N, C-alpha and C positions, 0 to 999 in steps of 0.2 A: 659607338660601338656598333660592331659589324654583325648585322641582324642576318645576312644572305646564309650564313651555316644552317640557321634554325629553320628556315622558310620549308623545307623539307616536312620536317618533324611538323611544325604549326598546321601543315595544309593537312598531314595524317590524321592530325589529332583532332582538330577542328570537323573532319567529315566523320570523324567515329562519335562525335559531341551532338552534331544534330542528327545522324540516325537514333544516337539515343533519345533525342529529343523528341524527333518524328514518331519514334515508338511507344516512348512514354504520355503521349499526346493521346493517343489513340486509345490506350489504357485509360486516361482518364476520363473520355467520351463515356466509357462504357462504364467507369466508379467514378463520377464526378464529385462526390464528398470524401476520397479517400486521399487525405491530405500528403500520405507517406510519397505518393507517386508524385503529387507538386512539387515536393522537397528534392526528388529525383530529378526533376526536370529544371527548377530552381538551381540544383549543385551546377550540373552540365553547360547552363547558360552561363552562371557566375564564371567558372573557369573558362568559358571561352572571349568573354568578356574580356577579363583579365588579359588572356592570353595575345589577342587582339588591340590591347590598347600597349602592352609590351612592345608588340610589331611594328605599331605606328600605324594601324588599319584603322582611324580615328572613328568612320562612316560604321565599321563593321561593331565595332565597341557601344556606339552610341547607341544602335539599331537594339543590339541585346540588350543594353542597361533599361531601354523604354520596357523591352517585354519581360524585364526582369521584375519591373515596377509592378507589373498588372499581374505576375506570378505570385509575388510579395502580400501582394491586396486580395488575391484570394487564399493565398497560404492563412492570412489572417481574417479570412472569413469576412471580408468587408464587401467581395463580390460573390456572386456565385456563377459556376462554371453554366454556359450553354453553347448549344453547337453555333449558334451566331458568335459567341465570342473565339470558339475554337478556331471558327473560320478566318478570321483575323489574326490569329496567332501562326496558323498553318500560314498563310500569305506572307507572314513576318519569316519564317524559316524559310519558306521560296527564297525570299531577299537574300538572308541570308547566306543560303545553298549557291544563289548565283553570284554573291561577292566571293565567296572563297572558291568558286569554280573560274571567276575573273583573276583573281589572285595564282592560280594554279598555271593558268594560262600565260604567266607575265603580266597580266595587268594591274592597276593601282587600287582595285577591289571597290572603285567608288559605283553609287549607284543611285537613282534618285528615288527615295523613300517617303517623302513627305508626308504621302498619304495615308501609306499604314502608319506611318509615327502618329499620325492627327489621329487614327482610330483609337492607336493603343491608348492615347493621352484621353480621349473620351471615355474610353474603358475604366482608366484608372478613376478618371471622377467619380463613375458609378452610371453615366449615361449608357443606354441601351444602343449598339451599333446597328445601322444595316448596312451591309456591306453594298455598295455603290456599284455598277457597271464602270469598268474605269473610263475616264472621258480621253476623248480622242489625243489630246496633248500627252497624257501620260501612258496612253496606250500600248503595250506589247505583247502582242499575243505568240502563244507557245504552245508547243507542240507535243503529242504525246512519240513513242518509236511509232506506234501504227501508222498516225498522221504524217510523219517525219519519213517513214518508209513512202508511202504514197507519192508527197512533194518528188521526193529525191529519185523515185523511178521516173516519175512524169518528164521532170528535168532532163533525164538521159534521153527521152522518146523524144524532145524538143520542143515541150510544153514550157510555157511562161506561168508561174505561181505567183499571183498578188493578191495583196491583204488590201480589200475594201470596205472605207467606213464610208455607209451611208446614213444622211441625216435626213429625218422626214419632217415635214411643216410643223410646227406646234400645233396649228387648229387643224390637222390631219385628223379626219375621222375615224375612218375604218383602216387603223393601222395593220391589222391581220391582212386586210384586203392587199394592202400596197406592198407588204413584204410580198406576201404571194406572186404577184404582179412581175416584183423584182427578179426573184427567185426562175421565173419562167423565162423572163428574159436572160438571165445567167445560162441555165440550162441549154438553152438552144445553141449557144457558143462554147459550152465549157462543161466544169462540174466543178458545184460548189464540196470543198473538203471538209470543211467546221463552219461553225457559226457562233457569236457569244454576244447575247445569250445565247443558248442552246433554238435550235427550231421548234421545240414545244411552247418554251417562253415566248418567243416571237408571235406565234399561232395563238397563244392566250393573251396577247398584247400584254408582257408582263416588261416591257421596257421603258423609257423615258421616250426619246425620238431618234436615238441613234442604234444603229448595231454594227456589227462589222464579221465580213465574211469572207474565207480565204478561197478562191478561185484557182483552177486550174484549166487553162486556155491557149488558145495559139492564137487569138487574135491580140492587136497591140493595146495598150494602155488606154491610149486616146481614146481608141474605138469602143472599149469596156465601158469607159466614164461615160461616153455619148449615148450608148443604149440605155444606159440603165436610167440617165438623167432626163430620157423622154419620158417615164412614168411619171405620172403626174403625183404632184405634192411631195417631190423630192426635192428638198431643199438643197442639197451637197453633196459630192460624191468625191471621196478620196482615194484616188490609186493610187500603194505601191509595192515595189516588188517582196518579194519573201527573202530576207536574208537566210540560206540555210544553213548558215555558219554557226548564228545564237537560236533558233527555232526549237532545236531539237531539248526538249527537257531533258534536265542532267542525267544520264543513263550511267548508274551504277557501276554496270559491267565495265563500262568504257574506263571508269575508274581505277577499277580492276585491273586491267591490262597492263597500266602504268606500272603499278607496282602489287607485288603480292608480299604476304608474310610470310616468310617459309619458318616452319615451326620445328624446332627442336624434342625432340622425342623425349619427356621429363619421366623420370622413373615412378609409373603409378602406383606402386607401394606407398612411397615417400609423400608421392601428392594426396593419397588416400588417409595417409597418417595425418598429414599437416592439417587435411580438412576437419577430421576428429577433434582436433587438438584446439585449434584455432576457431573452427565452427564460420570460417568464413571461408569465402571461394578464393581458389590458388590460382593466381594469372600466369599461365603458361610463358615461360622466358625466349621471347621471340626475336627475331634479327629479320631486319627488311632488305629484300632483295630486287634487284630490278629485273624484272622479267625476261627482257632479253638476255641477259646473263644465263635463265636456266633454260632458253631454247639452244643456245650455245652448248651447254654442256650435255644437252639430249643429245644433239647433232654429232657432238663427240664421243659419245658414249655408243651413237648407232652404229659409228664407224668400229668402234671397241667389238661390237657382238657379233660383226661381219668375219673381223680378224679372228675372234674367241674359235669362230665355227672352222675357221680354215685349219688352226691351229691342233684344233681336236681331230681332224681328218688326217692330218700330216703324223699326228702323232700316232692314228691306229697302225697308217700305212709302215714307219718306220720300225714299230713294234719296240721303242727303247722304255725301258721300266723307270729310267730315271726323268726322262721326256714327259713320260705317258699322268707320273706323280705331280710334275710339276702344273704341268696344263690342267691336269684335274683340278688341283687346288686352285688354280687362277678362275677357272671355270667359276668354282663355287664364291669365290670371292668377289667376280664380275656379276654374280647373281644377285648378292647382298646388295653389289652397288645398284644396281638396277632397281632393285626394289625402295632403295632408299631414294635414287633420283625420279621415280615415277610419284611416289611419297610428295614428295617436295610439290609437283607439280599438281598433285590434287588440292581442290579448292571444296569448301562445304558450299552447297547448295545456297545459304542462305544470304550469300553476296549475291545472289539473282532473286531470292523470296523475300529479302529485306523492302525491296521497293513496295510490294503488292500491297501491303494493306492499308496504305496512304491511297496507294490510286484506287483502290477496292471502295474505301469511304467515299473519294469523291464522285466516282461513278454510281454510286449507290444514291446520293444525293441529289446530282444529277437526273437521276431518271424517278425520283420518288419512291426506290426501294429499301426495304429493310432486308442488309446482308452482313452474316456473322462470316468472317473468313478462319477457316481452323487453320493452320501449317501444320505439318506433321514429318518428321525428321530432315528438318533444316541442316540437320548436321553432317547428313550421307554427302560423303565425296566423288567429284568427279573431276575429269581431268581440266584442266584450263582453258584449253582449247574450244574442248564442249561448253564449257561454262561462258567462253564469251557469246557464241552462237547461239545459246537456249534459250536467253531472254527473249528475245523479239515473239517467237512462237508460243510462249507462255503468255507474254502480254495478249496477243491474239485471244489464245483460249479463254482466259480468266474474262477478258469482253465480251466473247460469245457467252458465256456461261452466265453471267451477271444479264446482260440485255436479251438472249432470246430464252434462253431456260429458266431464270427464277423469275416468276411470276411478281405481278403487285401485289400490295398487303391486302387489298379489296377482293383481289381475283382468287386470292391464296384462301383468304377468308371464307369462300364461300364453296372453296375445294373441300373445306373442314383440317386445313393445313397451318400450322401456327405461323403468323404474319412474317418472322424473319426467316429469311432462305439461308440455308446454310452450303457456303464453297468449301468444300474441302480439296488445300494442296497437298498432295503428301507424295514424300520421294524414299527411297529404299532401296537398297541392293539386293539383287540375286543373283548367283553365279558371277559371270562374268560381265555382268549387264546393271545398269541402275535404272529404277524405272519411277517417272515421275506421272502420279495421277491426279486429274483436274475432275471432282465430282460435284455435283450439285443435286437438290432436292428438287428441282424445279420442273417444268411441263414435259420435259423428254423430247425425242424426236419424233414426229408424224410420219410413220410411214409414208400417209395416203399423198402429204404435201409434197414430201420429197420427191417422190416417183413421179406427180403432175408435175413440178417444177423440171425434173429432170426428161420428163419428155416434149416438155412444150422449149426446152433448150437444145432438142435434137440429141442430149448426151448418151440416151437410149432409144430403142422402139417400145412400143407397147404389149408386142410378142416378148419380149424380153424382160418386161418388166415383173410379169405374172411370177417366172418361175426364180426369182431372186431370192434370197434368204433376207431377212431382217439386217443381219451384220452386212450384208453387200449393198442393201438399200442405203443405211448407214456411210458406208464407205462412198458414194455419190458425192455428197456434201463438201469433199475434198476436190470434186472439178472444177478447174478455172471457171472464173467469173458466177459462181453458182452462190444463190443465197434465196434461204425463204423468208426472208422479211417483208413484212405487207407494205413496210413505206422504209425510205432511206432516211435515217438519224444521223448524228454526230458521231454515236459508237458504231454502228455497223449498218449492213443491207446492200453495200457495193457488190459484194460477192468477190472483195479483194481478201485475204487473209488466209484462210482455210487451205488453199492450195500452196500458198508461204510457207504455212507451217509444215506442210508435207513432204514439200520440195527439201526445204531446211533440214527436216530430222533424217530423210533419208541422206540429205547430202554428208549427214554425219554418221553415216552408217548406223543411224538405228530405224525404227518405224512407230508407227502412231496406229491406233485403233480405237472404237470406239465401241460401247456397248451402252444399251437407253432402254426403257420402260416408258411409255407414253402416260402421263399423267405423274410420274413416280420420280424419275430426273435420267441422268445421263452422267457418264464416266468417260473421260480422255485421257486415255493411256499411253506414253510416251515411252520407247524401251531406246537405251541409249548405252553403248559400247564404253569402258569404264576409260578406256586410255585409246588413244587414236594409232600410236607409233609404233610399239611394238607388241604382235601378236601371236599368239599360239597356234601352229597348222599342223597340217597332215600331210606330208609328201608325198605327191605320188607319180608315177611315170606313166605316161601313153607313147607309145613307140620308143625313142630316144630321145624324148622331153620330157623334162621337169615341171610338173605343176604342185602351185599349193592350195588346199583348199582349208578354208578357216575352220579352227575347232569349234566355235562355237555356235556353225551351222549343223552341225553332223550329229546325227544322232546314233549312228554305228555304222561299222562297215560289215560286210557280208561277200561270201562266195556264192554264186548261184549257176547251176546247170543250165548248158546251151536249151536241155528241152523243157528247162521249167519256165522258158520264155512264152508268155501269152500274149494273141493280138487283140486289139480291143480299140475299136474306130483309127484304125491306121497307125494305131499306135504299138510299139510294144510296153509291154507291162510285165509285172513281176508280184504273186500275191505275198507278200510280206507282213506278217503277224496278222492275217485276215484283212490287212486293206490292201488295194489294189495301188501301185505305187510305179507311174510311168517311168520308161527307161530312157537316160538322155547319154548318147555315145559321144562323149570329147573330144574324140579324135575325129569325127564327122564335123563336129559344132566349129574345133577350131582348126582343120584343115590340117592336120598331122600327118606329114608324109608317112604311108606306110611300108616299113622295113622290113616287120618279121611276121608270120602267120597269127592265126586265131588260136587259143586253146580251147580245149571243151568246155573251161570254168571261163566265167567271167568275174572280175572283181568288181565290185559295187559298193560307193559311199553315199549312204542313205543320209540325206539331208533335209531340213525343214526350214519354211518362211510361214510362220502363223500357223493356220491348219492344214497348209498344202505342203507335201512331200513329193520329193523324187529320189532317182537313182543314179547316179552320174557313174556310167561304167567308164572304169580305167584299165592298164593291164598288169600294174601292181601296184602294192601300198610299198612306202621307202619306211615313213615313220613319224613319227611326232618330234616337233622342232619350233623353238620360239625364233623368228623370225622378225626382222625390218622393215616396216611396209614402206616403201618407194612410190611418189607417184612416177607415172609416164612420161611426163612433161605435158607440157603445151601440144606438140605435135601430135601427140597419140592418145589426145582426151576422150575420144567417140571410139575407142576399142570395143566390142559388145564382150559384155560379160567377166571381161577384165578390170580389178580394182584396183593392181599397182604390179609391182615386183620385188623380187628381193633376191641379194648375191648371198648363193650359198659358199660353203664351208671351201668346195671346190673352184670356187671363181664363176660357175655358173650362174645364169641368170632363171631364177624360176618366176612364171608367172605367177600370180594371187587371183583364185576365182571368186568371180562375185555370185554367190547361190543365189542371192536373191533376185538377179535379173533373167538368171538359167529358169528360176521357176515361174516367175512372170510369163 
């Protein structure tokens, strides 16, 4: 029987079951005595086993079967749930995920899982399992997105990435001192990106006699090996290149790129009715559509929007009632069509949020901290293009909150706080934007520490430092290479991260801001546009040229008399509702050829970015319109204050003004 036709369904359903298992295991850790949770995990594991066996993936079925035995023993109260037991089950789930990924990439789904199977069997017998560090023979390093980004960027800049397995002599007396010397040697010629066990465990001598470090360097493999071997009491050094294709811990958002569920609108009344009668959750009727088809559909529709504008203009010029009526009806239908297409591209942010609880648990265990992650508003929807890009920045910000923000349990106790720190990840809609906030009840940001570091790095001068508001000081931590960490750990402290976060979010047309109170906590707030392709703009005229200003940036429009213009600091300003707003003359900024004379009145568009405002001076307002945002192509990427262009109804091209760049 040909099973290939069912492969796609198998892969999708397996990912869903593994996601459920991951989520329920985290719940089980919080409520170890809740049998209902164990039953839920058991059901998903059982289904996965059956599907795998049917499809002929024996390794997958066998490992799931072994996991099922352990779950069954928990269910029948033969063994109790401990964090150590869950560590082993999580490792088994990681292996299952890797197998499914291998199958989705056309592989056979085989993987060496003897070690984890042995541990599961041990648990089943009732033995206590101490999870050993992987020995070199089966050792395979994995990287999260943060580390993977660094390795990838380093490779692009001509650096080599190596995994170095170092074995100390069994009679080595001062293991921590040897580790320190090895790190000294490595950091003369490169940089350590990751070490297993962690740096803290190595310093505390919590390892047998070998460990693995991932190094980025420009020297050759042999040179690196020779240098480390010179440290006394080092018995063996194995260096191998990092295979970046398999290193990244599987990223859910990449999986989302392949396919998205396109949800049909189900009649809400009927759904509510069914829920009341059956008391069960009603599943939406869904159909899976390849995301590339949606992109093609979107591009075709964008062309239709341009032609719609052209038809509307011709209809106005000809003034034929029948044509006018037909075009109006077409506009209305294409407006509805536009909403449906945009909604089809909308994906709940939970596709990104789903993988964070597991990551936070692991980080908390590595750092010896107690952390409760609260996720609010996971059903909030965002355009798929934004979803694909937002995963990395959120990983950086969460790691930052856990490593720098939340204090260790003893420090929190001393401060009179509960031992368990709380990190809130919250998403919500507001107007045409989605806000994502990461809030922690940790140590907050120290103004003095940030300023001291910024001055020492030459980011600002001492004179300017005194005049900065708290908010401006917090903004400094987004500077490139900036880090306030006292020592570099596996988690952070290299100053790589927050500058990447800022640039990624700004490239999506969003912004990020920080609010913090020392000793109380911090909030990082990200503002993102709902969609990137079709935007509402205000069309304006400057001499004989047309420009579009995004409505999301505009506060209001105003007509100003020339005599009302004031001068302050060599800058023309106006008094707008009690605030001093600087004027920017777009005809000068864009060097528009002057054809007609100025009036006694100026047309001003008041725009805002964060707290800052500016008045853009134009010749006249044309009106509001929905336009398709097209990029200017590779040749014109660096044009100042222009974010793209659009084709208007009469075939003219209007440039879209980037208000953020102007206000900066």
